[in-house]
C-alpha positions in Angstrom: 124.8 98.4 152.3 125.0 100.5 149.2 127.2 99.1 146.5 130.5 101.0 145.9 130.7 103.3 143.0 126.9 103.8 142.8 125.6 107.4 142.6 123.0 108.6 145.1 119.6 107.2 144.1 121.0 104.3 142.1 119.9 101.8 144.7 116.4 103.0 144.5 116.5 103.0 140.7 117.8 99.5 140.7 114.9 98.4 143.0 112.4 100.1 140.7 114.1 98.4 137.7 113.5 95.0 139.2 109.9 95.8 139.9 109.4 97.1 136.4 110.9 94.0 134.9 108.6 91.8 137.0 105.6 93.8 135.9 106.6 93.6 132.3 107.5 89.9 132.1 105.5 88.2 134.8 102.4 90.3 135.4 102.1 91.8 131.9 101.1 95.1 133.5 102.7 97.4 131.0 101.3 100.7 132.2 102.6 100.0 135.8 106.0 99.0 134.3 106.2 102.3 132.5 105.4 104.2 135.7 108.1 102.3 137.6 110.6 103.1 134.9 109.8 106.8 135.0 110.1 106.8 138.7 113.5 105.1 138.5 114.8 107.5 135.9 113.6 110.5 138.0 115.4 109.1 141.1 118.7 109.1 139.3 120.9 112.1 139.0 119.7 114.6 136.3 123.0 116.4 136.0 124.2 117.6 132.7 127.4 115.5 132.7 127.9 113.1 129.8 127.1 109.4 130.5 130.0 107.2 129.4 128.0 104.0 129.9 130.5 102.6 132.4 128.9 103.7 135.7 126.3 101.7 137.5 123.9 104.6 137.4 124.1 104.9 133.6 123.6 101.1 133.2 120.5 101.2 135.5 119.1 104.2 133.6 119.7 102.5 130.2 118.0 99.3 131.5 115.0 101.3 132.8 114.6 102.9 129.3 114.9 99.5 127.6 112.1 98.1 129.8 110.0 101.3 129.3 110.4 101.0 125.5 109.2 97.4 125.5 106.3 98.3 127.7 105.2 101.2 125.5 105.5 99.0 122.4 103.3 96.3 124.1 100.6 98.9 124.6 100.9 100.1 121.0 102.2 103.4 122.1 105.3 103.2 120.0 104.8 106.8 118.7 105.7 108.0 122.2 108.9 106.0 122.5 111.4 108.5 121.1 110.1 111.5 122.9 109.8 109.5 126.1 113.5 108.4 125.9 114.8 111.9 124.9 113.2 113.4 128.0 115.8 111.5 130.1 118.8 111.9 127.7 118.1 115.4 126.4 119.8 115.0 123.0 120.1 112.1 120.6 123.9 112.1 120.9 123.6 111.0 124.5 121.5 107.9 123.8 123.1 104.6 124.9 123.9 102.2 122.1 121.3 99.7 123.3 118.5 102.3 123.5 119.4 103.6 120.0 119.4 100.1 118.6 116.0 99.3 120.2 114.5 102.5 118.8 115.8 101.8 115.3 114.4 98.2 115.3 111.1 99.4 116.7 110.4 102.1 114.2 111.7 99.9 111.4 109.2 97.2 112.4 106.3 99.6 112.4 107.5 100.9 109.0 108.3 104.4 110.2 112.1 104.5 109.7 112.0 108.2 108.9 111.5 108.9 112.6 115.0 107.8 113.3 116.6 109.5 110.3 117.9 112.6 112.0 118.4 111.0 115.4 120.6 108.2 114.0 122.5 110.6 111.8 123.3 112.9 114.8 124.4 110.0 116.9 126.6 108.5 114.3 128.3 111.8 113.5 129.2 112.5 117.1 132.9 112.1 117.6 132.6 110.6 121.1 130.2 107.9 119.9 132.6 106.9 117.1 135.0 105.5 119.8 132.4 103.1 121.2 132.8 99.4 120.4 129.1 99.2 119.3 129.5 102.0 116.7 130.2 99.7 113.7 127.2 97.5 114.3 124.9 100.5 114.9 126.2 102.1 111.7 125.3 99.0 109.7 121.9 98.7 111.4 121.2 102.3 110.6 122.0 101.8 107.0 120.0 98.7 106.5 116.9 99.8 108.5 116.7 103.5 107.9 118.8 105.0 105.1 118.4 102.3 102.5 114.7 101.7 102.9 114.2 105.5 102.5 116.4 105.7 99.4 119.1 107.8 101.1 122.0 106.3 99.1 124.2 109.4 98.9 124.0 109.9 102.6 124.7 106.3 103.2 127.9 106.3 101.1 129.1 109.5 102.7 128.5 108.1 106.2 130.4 104.9 105.3 133.4 106.6 103.7 133.7 108.9 106.7 133.7 106.1 109.2 137.2 105.4 110.5 136.1 102.4 112.6 135.5 100.2 109.5 138.4 98.5 107.8 138.7 98.9 104.1 137.4 95.4 103.4 134.3 95.9 105.4 133.8 99.4 104.1 134.0 98.1 100.5 131.4 95.3 101.3 129.0 97.9 102.7 129.4 100.1 99.6 128.6 97.2 97.4 125.5 96.5 99.4 124.5 100.2 99.0 125.0 100.0 95.2 122.9 96.9 95.0 120.1 98.4 97.0 120.2 101.5 94.8 119.8 99.3 91.7 116.9 97.5 93.2 115.3 100.8 94.2 115.7 102.1 90.6 114.1 98.9 89.2 111.2 99.3 91.6 110.8 102.9 90.6 110.8 102.0 86.9 108.2 99.2 87.5 106.1 101.6 89.5 106.2 104.2 86.7 105.4 101.6 84.1 102.4 100.5 86.1 101.2 104.1 86.5 101.5 104.6 82.7 99.5 101.5 82.1 96.8 102.7 84.5 96.8 106.1 82.7 96.4 104.4 79.3 93.6 102.2 80.6 91.9 105.3 82.1 92.2 107.1 78.8 90.8 104.1 76.9 87.8 104.0 79.3 87.3 107.7 78.9 87.5 107.4 75.2 84.9 104.6 75.1 82.6 106.7 77.4 83.1 109.7 75.2 82.2 107.7 72.1 79.1 106.3 73.8 78.1 109.8 74.9 78.6 111.2 71.4 76.4 108.4 70.0 73.7 109.1 72.5 73.8 112.8 71.7 73.5 112.1 68.0 70.5 109.8 68.6 68.9 112.5 70.8 69.5 115.1 68.1 67.8 112.9 65.5 64.9 112.3 67.9 64.5 116.0 68.6 64.7 116.7 64.9 62.0 114.1 64.1 59.8 115.5 66.9 60.3 119.0 65.7 59.4 118.0 62.1 56.4 116.2 63.4 55.1 119.2 65.4 55.7 121.4 62.4 53.1 119.4 60.5 50.3 120.0 63.1 47.5 122.2 62.0 48.1 125.0 64.4 45.8 127.4 62.6 42.9 125.0 62.8 43.6 124.4 66.5 43.6 128.1 67.2 40.4 128.5 65.2 38.7 125.7 67.1 39.8 127.2 70.4 38.4 130.6 69.3 35.1 129.1 68.3 34.9 127.2 71.6 35.4 130.5 73.3 32.6 132.0 71.3 30.2 129.1 72.0 30.9 128.9 75.7 31.3 132.5 76.6 29.4 134.5 74.0 26.7 132.1 72.7 24.1 129.9 74.3 24.6 126.3 73.2 20.8 125.7 73.6 20.0 128.4 71.1 19.2 127.3 67.5 21.5 130.0 66.1 24.5 128.4 67.9 24.1 125.0 66.1 26.1 126.0 63.0 29.0 127.2 65.1 29.0 124.1 67.2 28.9 121.8 64.1 31.8 123.6 62.6 33.7 123.4 65.9 33.2 119.7 66.1 34.4 119.3 62.5 37.6 121.3 63.2 38.4 119.3 66.3 38.0 116.0 64.4 40.4 117.2 61.7 42.9 118.3 64.3 42.6 115.0 66.2 43.2 113.0 63.0 46.2 115.1 62.1 47.9 114.7 65.5 47.3 111.0 66.1 47.6 109.7 62.6 51.0 108.6 61.0 52.9 111.5 59.7 53.8 109.9 56.4 50.4 108.2 55.7 50.2 107.4 52.0 47.4 109.1 50.1 44.3 107.0 49.7 43.3 106.7 46.1 39.8 105.7 44.9 
């Protein structure tokens, strides 16, 4: 028989919850476990009334979401967790404390605490949630896993000072923790800036050394070009042109076999010898004295 106080569909959801738990723990079939959880949540009432976490239907729904979150995390589909949960609770303020806690721990573990920044803030600022017994522990969890790692120190202080559920002693202890975390954050920022400055100085030193080497290479290249240009200036260009012109006359206009062409050929050979000696002899050859 149906248990008293259970809403229509709760028995089916409870049966699906048991199957999903077995699939998650015993069979390690995570995809099938998620399917069972979705079927169980769909079988429950989808009315717009606020869950006060005291009815059996709300407890079953919360448990189904917890199993579904664990199954998604096992499949490395943690990015889908928050959107998957919110499709059954509509808004962050309606999340059960256990589901919110699990989401905060999950996204903190994968180093994506910013995902829960707005969700946690909306949940903690809701007046109805402030009356829940789990509110204080969730507030501290949200501070330590989301706000402080993200450097949201002003928001953390504001949230703590506006919390009536914390006594003055506990509130003061949390504020001290926030102050210490802020000091550590500032120290890390200073160390990070100092390391960046050292890297910039090292990069400037390397660039300066490279610039100096490049300048030296350009100076050497300039000297080489100047030496080559001065060497080429010493070449007997007029003799080379004259030899080329005579070669043209001999080949084109004269017959090399003709006796009249012999003086031209002899003079052409002499000019080529002089040009060859001028090009391939040392530039600064000392004069030969008898």
